[in-house]
Backbone as numpy.savetxt, mean C-alpha at the origin, in Angstrom:
# Nx Ny Nz CAx CAy CAz Cx Cy Cz
-19.24 -19.34 15.30 -17.47 -20.59 15.33 -17.24 -20.00 13.97
-15.78 -19.91 13.82 -15.79 -19.24 12.71 -14.75 -20.11 12.01
-15.07 -20.04 10.99 -14.00 -21.27 9.52 -13.15 -20.14 8.58
-12.20 -21.09 8.16 -11.50 -20.43 7.22 -12.50 -20.08 6.24
-13.94 -20.15 5.67 -14.70 -19.98 4.65 -15.06 -18.29 4.86
-15.05 -17.96 6.49 -15.15 -16.11 6.21 -13.93 -15.14 6.06
-12.54 -16.10 5.96 -11.33 -14.97 5.93 -11.87 -14.56 4.19
-11.26 -13.14 4.72 -11.06 -12.42 2.59 -9.64 -11.78 3.31
-9.31 -12.70 2.06 -7.96 -11.41 1.17 -8.21 -10.04 1.01
-8.40 -8.96 1.49 -7.81 -7.82 0.93 -6.28 -7.30 0.56
-6.98 -6.75 -1.18 -5.76 -6.37 -2.09 -6.08 -5.26 -2.34
-5.08 -3.42 -1.90 -5.27 -2.78 -1.96 -4.22 -1.88 -2.95
-4.37 -1.40 -4.15 -3.28 -0.95 -5.22 -3.22 0.58 -4.80
-1.87 1.22 -4.23 -1.81 2.68 -3.82 -0.67 2.98 -5.31
-1.05 3.98 -5.62 0.22 4.90 -6.94 0.52 5.94 -6.34
1.45 6.37 -6.18 2.83 7.50 -5.46 3.25 8.02 -6.86
2.56 9.42 -6.97 3.11 10.29 -8.18 4.16 11.39 -7.54
4.74 11.48 -8.24 6.29 13.00 -7.38 6.65 13.12 -9.29
7.36 14.47 -9.08 8.04 14.83 -9.90 9.62 14.33 -10.18
10.15 13.99 -9.03 11.08 13.56 -9.46 11.54 12.15 -8.42
12.61 11.03 -8.67 13.15 10.24 -7.79 13.15 10.47 -6.29
13.78 11.11 -6.00 13.97 11.46 -4.48 12.43 11.71 -3.74
11.42 12.68 -4.29 10.11 12.77 -3.87 9.20 11.45 -3.59
9.49 11.00 -4.88 8.87 9.25 -5.55 8.93 8.20 -3.89
10.86 8.16 -4.44 11.55 7.13 -2.79 11.10 7.78 -1.38
10.99 9.04 -1.19 10.48 9.76 0.23 9.59 9.57 0.35
8.33 9.27 -0.69 6.68 9.27 -0.34 6.80 7.66 -0.37
7.60 7.13 -0.97 7.36 5.28 -0.72 7.79 5.00 0.71
8.35 5.88 1.24 9.08 5.03 2.47 8.02 5.59 3.69
7.58 6.87 3.27 6.46 7.53 4.48 4.72 6.66 4.25
4.73 6.24 3.05 3.06 5.60 3.28 3.89 3.80 3.96
4.85 3.56 3.42 5.15 2.51 3.82 5.07 2.06 5.25
6.40 3.07 5.58 5.62 3.03 7.43 4.79 3.57 8.53
3.78 4.84 7.37 2.51 4.71 7.76 1.80 3.26 8.06
1.80 2.46 7.35 1.17 1.16 6.44 1.27 0.61 7.98
2.50 0.21 7.92 3.44 -0.49 8.86 3.25 -0.45 10.57
3.02 1.01 11.13 2.92 1.30 12.61 1.51 1.42 12.63
0.63 1.76 11.74 -0.61 1.85 12.12 -1.44 0.44 12.02
-0.66 -0.71 11.88 -1.46 -1.46 12.67 -1.75 -1.87 13.81
-1.13 -1.52 14.66 -0.99 -1.96 15.85 -1.67 -0.71 16.98
-1.86 0.65 16.51 -3.17 1.37 16.59 -4.20 1.53 17.74
-4.43 0.94 19.18 -4.97 0.56 19.02 -6.75 0.60 19.50
-7.26 1.64 18.72 -8.54 2.70 18.29 -8.69 2.49 16.84
-7.77 3.02 16.01 -7.86 2.66 14.67 -6.82 2.02 13.47
-6.31 1.24 14.39 -5.31 0.79 13.55 -6.04 -0.36 12.79
-5.27 -1.03 11.95 -5.48 -2.06 10.96 -6.40 -3.83 11.91
-5.51 -4.02 12.62 -5.58 -4.91 13.39 -6.98 -4.24 14.40
-7.10 -3.28 14.81 -8.34 -2.63 15.91 -9.45 -3.14 14.25
-9.25 -3.13 13.38 -10.62 -3.10 12.31 -10.72 -4.66 11.73
-10.01 -5.67 12.16 -9.76 -7.17 12.32 -8.83 -7.33 11.13
-7.88 -6.02 10.22 -7.27 -6.05 9.21 -5.70 -7.26 9.63
-5.87 -8.24 8.99 -4.37 -8.50 9.81 -3.38 -9.01 8.71
-1.80 -9.23 9.11 -1.19 -10.05 8.21 -0.81 -9.23 6.82
-0.56 -7.68 7.59 -0.17 -6.77 6.51 1.02 -7.00 5.83
1.15 -7.24 4.30 2.10 -7.68 3.20 1.97 -6.89 1.93
3.48 -6.68 1.97 3.69 -5.91 0.48 3.61 -6.83 -0.30
2.95 -6.53 -1.90 2.87 -8.12 -2.70 4.04 -7.53 -3.71
3.84 -6.02 -3.82 5.35 -6.14 -5.31 4.82 -4.41 -4.76
5.87 -4.14 -5.79 6.15 -2.14 -6.02 7.04 -2.08 -7.70
6.14 -1.45 -8.13 6.41 -1.40 -9.49 6.96 0.30 -9.67
8.00 0.34 -10.56 8.16 1.77 -10.61 7.73 1.84 -11.97
7.24 3.35 -12.15 6.46 3.20 -13.86 6.90 5.15 -14.15
7.41 4.87 -15.28 7.48 6.63 -15.65 6.67 6.54 -16.61
6.34 7.73 -16.96 5.30 8.06 -17.30 5.45 9.30 -18.27
4.86 9.26 -19.71 5.34 10.64 -20.72 4.84 12.10 -20.03
5.60 13.21 -20.31 5.36 14.17 -19.84 4.57 15.32 -21.38
4.87 15.98 -21.51 4.90 16.52 -22.01 6.17 16.50 -23.11
5.83 16.89 -24.70 6.67 16.25 -25.62 6.90 15.11 -25.45
6.93 14.20 -24.88 7.05 12.39 -25.06 8.10 12.27 -23.87
8.60 13.07 -22.87 9.69 13.28 -22.28 8.96 12.85 -21.04
10.05 11.37 -20.73 9.96 10.58 -19.38 9.78 11.82 -18.33
8.79 12.65 -17.60 9.32 13.16 -16.57 8.26 12.75 -14.88
7.33 12.46 -15.60 6.14 11.89 -14.58 6.80 10.60 -13.88
7.22 10.81 -12.57 7.77 9.15 -11.64 6.41 8.88 -10.80
6.18 7.69 -11.16 5.22 6.95 -10.50 5.51 5.51 -9.72
5.06 5.25 -8.70 5.15 3.72 -8.23 3.85 3.26 -7.88
3.58 1.55 -7.74 1.99 0.97 -7.72 2.87 0.06 -7.03
2.08 0.39 -5.83 2.46 -0.39 -4.26 1.19 -1.61 -4.60
1.73 -2.75 -4.23 0.11 -4.16 -4.05 0.07 -4.04 -2.75
-0.73 -4.39 -1.39 -0.95 -4.41 -0.57 -2.18 -5.32 -0.17
-1.79 -6.20 0.95 -2.56 -6.82 1.01 -2.99 -7.39 2.49
-4.23 -7.68 2.92 -4.52 -7.68 4.22 -5.23 -8.78 4.63
-5.36 -9.46 5.32 -6.61 -10.63 5.69 -7.44 -9.69 7.33
-8.96 -10.31 6.68 -10.09 -9.83 7.15 -10.37 -11.02 7.75
-10.00 -11.40 8.62 -10.57 -12.40 9.66 -12.54 -11.68 10.06
-13.69 -12.31 9.48 -14.63 -12.15 9.90 -15.29 -12.51 11.53
-15.08 -11.94 12.54 -15.72 -12.71 13.57 -16.74 -12.31 14.46
């Protein structure tokens, strides 16, 4: 018998680094698309591994200092959540 006490929320943090805004946005689109599309892959997808309810919790832009204090490194921190149902 399964109860909700066996359910686990799995939070992941993904960080994308890029040299400029366009690269960062392109990488974000690729990561987002891949995570959304892999859910239902029959043998290796997240659903096949009991990871359900893919949800993006947040996406935060971060500018980091480069050489000489210039803000040149662009990154984005993405927090994703899955529910794992222990079956």
